[in-house]
N, C-alpha and C positions, 0 to 999 in steps of 0.2 A: 633516367629513363629517356630513351631516344624518341619514342613515339607511344601511342596508346597501346600498341600490341607487342612491343619489345622492350626489354630492360637489360641492362648490363652493369657490372661492377668490376672494377679493377681491384684485385686482391693483393694483400700484403706479400703473398708468395710469388707474385709476378704474373700469375695467370688472370684471365678474365672469366667471370661467371656470366653466362648468357641465358636469357629467358625469352621464349616466344610464346605468346598467347594467341591462339587462332580464333576465328569466328566462322560463321557459315559461308562467308565469301571465299574462305580458304579451302573449302571442300569438306566432305564427310570423312572423319577419322575414326569412326566406329570399327572395332576389330571384328564385328559380326559379318562384315562383307568379305568377299573373296580376297585372299591375301595379296594377290598380284595387283588388284585394284587399289587396296589400301596402301601398299608400298609405293605405287606410282604417285598417289597424292602426297605421301610423306616426302618422297624424294624431290618433288617440285618445291617444297618448302625448305628442306635442309637435305642437301645431297650427300647423305651418308646413311648406312643402315641404322634404323631406330631400335631401341629397346622399349617394349611395352608389355603390359600385363593383362591377364584376365582378372579384372577387378571384382572382388567378392565382398566388399564392405567390411573388411576385417582389419587386423593389425599387423599382418605379415609384411616384412621388409626383405627385399632381395638385393644382394650385392651384384653389381654389374661390373665386369672386368673388361669386356671388349665390345666394340660397336656391334649392335645387332643381337646381343645376348638376350635370352629369356623372352622370345616371342611367345606371348600368350601364356606364360607361367602364371599360376594363381598367386595373387598377392595384391597389396594396395600401396606399396611404396618401393622405391629403389634408391640406392646410394652407390656412389662411385668415386674413385680417386684417379680415374683415367681421363686423359684429354680426348676431345673429339668424339665423345660418346653421347649422342642424343637420347635422352630418356623422356618418355611421353606418358602423361596421364590423360585419359579420355573422360570427358564430363558432359553432362547436360543438366546440371543443377548443383551437384556436389562441388565442394571447393577444391581446386588444385593448388597445392602449396609447394613452393620451391624453398629449400633450406640451404643457406650458403655460409661457408666458413671462410676465414682468412687463410687457412691452410688449403691445400689442394684436395678438398672433399666437397661433394655436392650431393643433395638428396632431393627427392620429389615424392609427394604423397597425394593420395586420393582421399579427401576428408569430407565424407558425408557424416550424418549424425551417428551412424553405427560405428564408422571408423574412428571418429573422435572419441566415442565412448570406449572403444577397444584400445585406445592409447596409441593410435597411429603416429602422432607427432612425437610422443616420448620414445616410442620404439625406433623411429628414424634417427632421432638424436643419439640414442644409445649406440646404434649401428655406426653412425658417423664418428663417434668417439673411438670406436674400435679401429677406425681407419686413420685416426690421428687428428681429428678436429671436432670442435663443437660449433654448431651454427650460431651466428650472431645476427644474421639478416634473413628475413623471409619475404617472399613475393607471393601474393595471393591473387589468383585469376578470377575470371567471371564465375559467379555462382548465384543461387537463388537468394533473394533478400526476404526478410520477414514479412514485408507487406503482401507477399504472394505465397507464403509458405505456411498454410494452415497445418497444424500439427496436433496429433492425438494427445489427450490429457495425460494418459498413463505414461507414454514415452516422454512427454514434456517434464513430468516429475522426475524421471530418471536423469534427464539432462540438467535440470536445475539443482538436483541433489549433488551431481558431480561437478558442475561448472558454476553454480551460483545463480541468483535470481535475475541477473542482467541478461541472460540468454533467452529469457521469456519475453515475448513481444505480442503484437497483434497484427492481423492482416488489415488490409484497407477496409474490409467489411466488419472489423471488430472481433474476429474469431481468434482463438489462441494460436500463436505462431512461435516458431523457433528462429532465432537469429544466428544463422550459420557463421557469418563473418565475425560476430562477437565471440562465438564459441571458439572459433579458430584462433582469435587473438588471445583469449584466455589460455588456451592450450599452449600457445607459443610462449607467452609470458611465464608460464609455470616451468618452462624448460629454458628460461633465461634468454629467450629470443625477443628482444624489445624493438628492434629496428624492422618494422613491418610495412610493406608497400602493397597497397591494393591497386591493381592495374586494370581491373575488368569492370564489367557492367553486371546488372541483375539479369540473369538468363531469362527470367519470366517476363520482364518488361521490355527487354531489348529486342529490336527488330532484326538484329544481326546474329543472335545466338539461338541454339536449340534448347528447348526445355522439355524434359520428360514429364515432370510433375504437372505443368500447366497445359501443355499442348500434346503430350503423348509422343513427342518426337523420338524416333529410333536412331537418328543421326547423332553424332557426337563432335564437339569441338575438342581441342586438346591444349595442354600446356606442355612445353618442351624445355628441358634444361640441360646444359652441358658446360664443360670447361674447355677453354681454348687458350693457346699461347697468345699473350698480349702482343698486339701489333705496334 
């Protein structure tokens, strides 16, 4: 990891996997704003057409072949084997997760509780296998942490039934909470991804991130992943 906001790994195939995690200082990356304004903010960070989705908290994975494919298509994850193709997930509490193989395949998913329950991580791993690789490394960006994530008892039962008792936690006020980072880690381990790097902050307590759950923010930060030729 080069800094708090960026991460890279040289792969056995000779390419480099690159990850960028933005915060509010990098600008609003919500897709609900006018497209020309969004694209201007994107290009200031990475000067190439981005791929991004209309995220619906499900398990759908979309394959990206060319830079800029799938502007606003419905889904919650993307995979690609192409170089120079920035793929972005927009978040304001859910966990953005990048999945990295040693072969030239990379994926990125939007992992809130509904997406995790819908198998978003497993689905991405399956699609990556179709492209010739299985992820061995994951990078998790800023998301909400359990201290600030009060969670309904019925939904919490669904999550503990699926992921085990360690995903149940408490808020600072002693209310039932869901541990999204722990849930993501369990989902990754179930898919044989054990090398996991957490490079972000808690969106609810950070002064540099937007939080929909705690502050009702409509803006979004993003995590972006791509492959590039090693220098």
